[in-house]
C-alpha positions, 0 to 999 in steps of 0.5 A: 839114752845118750847125753844131751849136747849142751852147746860147748863143743862136739867131738871132732871127726877123725880121719878113719871116720871119713867115707871114701870120697869125703874130706874134712877141714877145721877152720876158725872164724870170728865167733860173731860170724859163725852163723853167716859162715854156716849159712853161706856154705849151706846155701852154696849148693850144700857145698859143705856140712858145717858143725860147731866144734868149739863155738866159743873159740870159733872153731868149725868143722866142714865135711864135704866131698873130694869132688867139691873140695876145689870149689869149697876152697875157692868159696872160702878164699872169696868170703869177706871174713878172716878164715884160718884153716887149722 
């Protein structure tokens, strides 16, 4: 049986793990805004699948498709949050 996730961090997605037509970005947001950020992206037509890479530092991973990459960047720029793309 695998080890149970205890909420500290998860493994990052490596470039060789991506399927054809997928993109992955890591961003950093204020830790108090993680839930808001995740809900906005999930509610926006499932624009990206968001994982908490290191929630204590506000580091999130976003997995999306190349066809939605431009729209994803537009949404990120329009959010009223300080978002740092890593």
